[in-house]
Structures are given as structure tokens and as C-alpha cells.
N, C-alpha and C positions, 0 to 999 in steps of 0.2 A: 599546830605543831610550829608554826613559825614564832621565832624569838623563844622557843622553849629549848632546855638542855635534852638532848637525843640520848635515851636509854642505852647505855653500853651492849654491845654485842659482839660476839666472836663468831667468824665463819671460816671454814676450810678455803684456803687460796691457793692459786698457782704457785709453783716453786716449792711445794712441800710446806707452806707456811701456813700458819693459823693468823687470821687476821682480827685484831680487835680494836674497835674504836676508840678506848681509852688510850691506846699505844700512839694513836695519831696526834694527839693533843700537841699544841706549839705549832701545828701546820693546819690551813684549812685542807677541807676534804670535799672534792665532788664525787658523789656517791650516785653512779648512774645504772638504773634498771634497764635491761632490754630483754626482749622475748626470748631471743634462740641464737647460739653462735652459728657464724658461717651463711647466715641469711643475709639478703640484699641489705636490707636497712640497717640491720646490725652491724653488718662490715663497715658500712659507709661511717656510722655513728664511731664506731671504735677507731676507725682509720683518721677521722677527723680530731679526736681526742689526741690519738698517737701525735699527728701533726703538729698539734699545738703544745704538746707535752713540756717543752723547754720553757714556753711563755709561762705554763701554768706552774712549773717549778719555780721561774724567776720571781713569781708574785707569791711564793711561799705556801702554794697549794699542790697537795698530792691528789690523784685520781684512782677511784677503783670502780670497776665495772661488776655488775651482778645480774646473775640468771639463774635458772633452776637447773640447769645443765650440769653434767658431772664433771669432776676435775679433769678427767681423761679429754673430754670434749674442750674444755678451758685452755688445756696446755696447747692441744692441736691449735685452736683458735688463735692463741696468743702467739705461738710460734710462727703461724701463716702469715700473721700481719705484722710481726715483731713489734707487739705492743711492751711499752716500757713500764707498764704498770700492771697491778695484780687484778685478776679476774677472781670473783668470789662465787662459790657454789652455794645455793641454798635450795637443795633438793627438797628440803621438808619446808620450804616456804615460810619458815619463821621470820626470816627478815622481810620478805615481801609483804608478810602480814602486818609486820612493826610499821612499814612506811605505806601500808595500803596501797599496793600497786597490783594487786590481783583483781581483775575485772572480768566480767562476762564480754566475749567478743564474737565476732561472726567470721567464721572461716570457711571459705567454700559453701556457703549458705548455711551452714551448720553452727549453732551456739557451741561455745566452748571457754573454758576457763583459761586466762592467761595474763601475762605481766602486761601491764599498760606501760609504754615506753616513759619513763619519769627520771629527773634528774633532781638531786638535792645538795645544797651546799651547807656545810657544816664548818662554822668558824673555828679558831683557834682554841677556843674554850670549850668545844663540843655542843654548841648551841645552833640550832636550825636556823639559817638566815635567808633562805630563798628554795623554792621549789617550782618545778615545771612539771605538768601533768600532759598526757597526750601529746607528747612531744613529736614533731616532724623534724627529720634529721639534717635537713640542708641549713646550713648556717647555725645550728643550735651550738656546738663547741665553741665558737666564736662568741656566741650572746653569753655562754655560762662565762667564758673567760673575762669578758666586759665587766661583769658583774663580779668576779672574784677580784679583779684589779681596783674596785671600788670599796673593797672591805676595809 
């Protein structure tokens, strides 16, 4: 998928909005997938992107988070953390499938399907430029910002 145009998509987003990739053209986009609202790793990751949001904006880049959680859950998570970017609900897993982030994981000793924490950078023309899979949250947002600044 690297250096290939990303197929347009539309997902319901916080704030009663519909997020459409084609409407993001002209700005780079960080699209990060995370397992679940209000869990420790996901809270850390969202907070790190929030704290660097102004620097991403200065670099001409938008941010959007994606999980399978409901819009109601997303609205609560966004409000609690005061996130300045939208969260997209992918309850039917169509966007997760498009980016191939659903994986078999082990939770409490049992196999289950879930989102592999992953981040994608899409350039101003809608072309995928970088991906990170199996992300560890510590320092990740800063690493993504460094890459965005190099575009």
C-alpha cells in the first residue's frame, strides 16, 4: 500500500460529522487505529497526539483516531481527554479491513479478534506514505510528527 493512493472512505465521526478522506486533500493526515476507548494504552496514545496537535497542524497535517467503539463512547473519550481531532467509529470494521488492522490477539489467555495498534500517514494527494504496525505508545506520536515534518 505504501506510495499508492488510498481508496476514499467515509465514516461517522465525533461532533455529528461524517469524515470523508477525499475532503482531507490539501492536508496530510495521520490516521491512527487503536483497540478501545478509555483503556490505558489508548488513553496515552490519544493524549500524546493531543499534546502534539499544534505541531502537527503547523506542519499542515490533520489527525483522526479510529476504533470499533460507538460514537457515544468516542464522544465521552474525546470530551474526557479534550481531544482537538475527530474520532471515527468503525463498528462494521470496513475501515479496519481496508487497512488490514484486525488481527488475532491473546487477551487473558484467550484468542480474540481485535485492532492491532497501527498508524498511517496519508499525504496531501491522498497517497499512503508511511505505516507503523504493532505500535508501542511510548514516543510514537513524536516519531510520527518527525516523519510528517519530513514530507
